[in-house]
Structure formats: C-alpha cells, structure tokens
C-alpha positions in Angstrom: 115.6 183.2 -74.4 118.9 184.5 -75.0 122.0 184.4 -72.9 125.1 186.8 -72.8 128.1 185.1 -72.6 129.7 188.6 -71.5 127.9 188.5 -68.3 129.4 185.2 -67.4 132.1 185.2 -64.4 135.0 183.0 -63.9 134.9 179.5 -63.5 135.7 177.0 -60.7 138.6 175.6 -62.6 139.7 178.9 -63.4 140.2 180.2 -60.5 142.0 177.5 -59.2 144.6 177.3 -61.9 145.0 181.2 -61.0 145.6 180.1 -57.5 148.2 177.1 -58.1 150.0 179.1 -60.4 150.4 182.5 -58.1 151.1 180.1 -55.1 153.9 178.5 -57.4 155.6 181.8 -58.0 155.0 182.6 -54.5 156.9 179.9 -53.6 159.8 180.5 -55.8 160.2 184.0 -54.8 160.6 183.1 -51.3 164.0 181.7 -50.6 165.2 185.3 -52.9 163.4 187.6 -50.7 165.4 186.2 -47.6 168.3 186.4 -48.7 167.7 189.8 -50.3 166.2 190.5 -46.3 169.5 189.1 -44.8 171.6 191.3 -47.1 169.3 194.5 -46.4 170.0 194.1 -42.6 173.8 193.8 -43.0 173.9 196.9 -45.2 171.7 199.0 -42.8 174.0 197.8 -40.0 177.1 198.7 -41.9 175.5 202.1 -43.2 174.4 202.7 -39.4 177.9 202.5 -38.4 179.7 204.1 -41.6 177.3 207.5 -40.8 178.3 207.2 -37.1 182.1 207.5 -38.2 181.2 209.8 -40.6 179.4 212.1 -37.9 182.6 211.4 -35.4 185.1 212.9 -37.7 182.7 216.3 -38.6 182.3 216.6 -35.0 186.1 216.8 -34.7 186.4 219.4 -37.3 183.5 221.5 -36.4 184.6 221.7 -32.7 188.5 221.6 -33.3 188.7 219.2 -30.4 189.2 214.9 -30.5 186.1 213.4 -30.9 185.9 209.6 -30.5 183.5 207.1 -31.9 182.8 203.9 -29.7 181.5 200.6 -30.0 179.5 199.7 -27.2 177.2 197.0 -26.3 174.4 196.7 -23.4 171.8 194.6 -22.0 169.2 195.9 -24.3 169.9 195.9 -28.2 166.9 198.4 -28.4 168.0 201.1 -26.3 171.7 202.2 -25.1 171.3 202.2 -21.3 174.1 203.4 -18.9 175.3 199.4 -18.3 176.7 199.7 -21.8 180.7 198.7 -21.9 183.2 198.6 -25.0 183.0 196.1 -27.4 184.7 195.5 -30.7 181.6 192.7 -31.4 178.7 195.0 -31.2 176.9 197.3 -34.0 175.7 199.7 -31.0 177.8 202.8 -31.0 178.3 206.1 -29.0 180.0 209.4 -30.1 181.7 211.4 -27.2 184.8 213.6 -26.2 185.2 211.0 -23.3 185.0 207.5 -22.8 180.8 206.9 -22.5 181.4 203.8 -20.5 178.4 203.7 -18.1 176.9 206.6 -19.5 175.7 205.8 -22.9 172.0 207.3 -22.2 173.5 210.7 -20.8 172.0 213.5 -22.6 174.1 215.6 -25.5 176.6 218.2 -23.5 179.3 219.9 -24.2 180.3 220.3 -20.5 179.2 217.3 -18.8 181.4 214.3 -19.5 181.3 211.9 -21.2 180.1 215.0 -23.3 178.3 212.7 -25.4 177.5 213.9 -29.1 175.2 210.9 -30.3 174.8 207.3 -29.3 173.3 204.4 -31.5 171.4 201.1 -30.2 172.4 197.7 -32.0 168.8 197.6 -33.3 169.5 198.1 -37.2 170.7 195.0 -38.5 168.9 192.5 -35.8 170.2 190.3 -33.5 171.7 187.6 -36.1 174.3 190.6 -37.6 177.8 189.9 -36.4 180.3 192.9 -36.0 183.7 192.7 -35.8 186.3 195.6 -35.5 189.9 195.6 -36.0 193.3 197.5 -35.9 195.1 197.8 -38.8 196.7 194.9 -38.2 194.2 192.6 -38.9 193.9 190.3 -35.7 193.6 193.0 -32.8 190.3 193.8 -31.2 189.6 197.5 -31.1 186.6 199.6 -29.7 187.4 203.3 -30.4 188.7 205.4 -33.1 189.3 209.3 -32.5 189.5 212.2 -34.9 191.6 215.6 -34.3 190.2 218.9 -35.3 191.5 218.1 -38.9 189.8 214.6 -39.4 192.7 212.8 -38.6 192.8 209.5 -36.7 194.8 210.3 -33.5 194.9 207.3 -31.1 197.0 204.7 -30.8 195.3 201.3 -31.5 192.3 202.8 -33.5 189.7 200.8 -35.3 191.0 200.3 -38.8 187.9 198.1 -40.3 184.5 196.9 -39.0 183.4 193.3 -41.1 179.8 193.4 -40.9 177.9 190.1 -41.8 175.5 187.6 -40.8 175.8 184.5 -39.0 173.6 182.6 -41.8 176.6 183.2 -44.1 175.5 185.6 -46.4 176.9 188.8 -48.1 179.6 190.9 -45.5 180.1 194.3 -46.0 183.5 196.1 -44.4 183.8 199.4 -43.0 187.5 201.1 -43.5 188.9 203.8 -41.6 192.3 205.4 -43.2 194.6 207.0 -41.0 194.1 210.3 -42.5 190.4 209.7 -41.3 188.6 209.1 -44.7 185.6 206.5 -43.9 184.1 203.9 -46.8 182.1 201.1 -47.3 183.2 198.1 -49.2 182.5 194.8 -50.0 185.6 192.2 -49.5 184.1 189.7 -51.9 184.9 192.0 -54.5 188.3 191.3 -56.6 188.3 193.2 -59.9 190.8 196.5 -59.2 188.5 198.5 -61.1 185.4 198.5 -59.0 185.3 200.6 -56.5 183.0 198.6 -54.2 186.5 197.1 -53.8 188.3 196.7 -50.4 
C-alpha cells in the first residue's frame, strides 16, 4: 500500500507552535495598538475643533457678518441638547451668530435666535479626552471666538489656543487661532524650528 505524503495535513504540534507564535506576536502588539488608538482619539477631537473653527470663519466671510464659535457642554456627550452651557473644557461646539446657551439643539436658522449655523457634540475623542481653551495670555479660560466678514477675530478675550490631550498622558495636540483668523493644528512637543508641526 502506497502512502502519499503530500495529502497529509498539519500535525498537532505544528498547529500548537503556530498558535503560540501568533499569540506572542499579538501580545507584543497590544500596547502599541492601545497607544495608537489613544493618539487617534486625540487627533479626531482636535480635528473636529479645528474644522469647526474654520467653518465658523468661512460662514462669517460668506454671510459678511460676525459669526462665533462657542465651546459648550451638556449632560449627554453624544448629543447636544438645550441644557448646554459654555465651557472652556469641552470638545463640544456650536457655531452661531448669538449666544447658544440653552438653545444648542435649535434648528439652524438665519432669522431665529441664536441663529445657529452648526453644532457638534463632544463624542469624537471619547470621555477621557481633555480640552482646555485659553486666551492669548495662556492662562485665562475662554469659551468663544468671533470672526467678522473678513475672517478676522473681533471679540475681546477670544480663544487663542485649545489644548487637546488624554488624561492617560498620551500625545497632545493644540489648535491655534491667530488674531488674523487663521486656524491651525500643531504639536506642542515638537521643538525643531524647521518642523511645520511646531506650535
């Protein structure tokens, strides 16, 4: 009787060795994946804030009137409701002509106060993403920045920078608003003067 070696399957020992090697590789990769996810959450939250600021500036230019970006928080992180309050430590934001306090769930309107343009709940980075918005002095909390029809910052004590990070101590990012109205995201840990990521 002839036995064909080519039709033979894997032995139990070969399968166990393969599974063990895969388990070791997975265990080595888990800490890297966790750090990558934390960094991704910070980037998503910072990008959402940066996009909101740029949208507010664009709306001000398009409408040729003052439009403000407001940082707000509420009871629910996933949905903005009319229980919203101004908060320099929240990743949720509203773009409106008037103060959105108590009206963050209003339908967008060009005539009915708060003349809401857009709203965005905190949700992007998760509950452990920290946000800190300050004025140009770097210490005084700020909740609003208003852009005029030319896209320039016009309110007194506006948001000059917003720091976004994680409580677990991962990489942080910063969103900077110049007095001319330009908005950019940068990395506060980068120190090389030739690096465009530098704040």
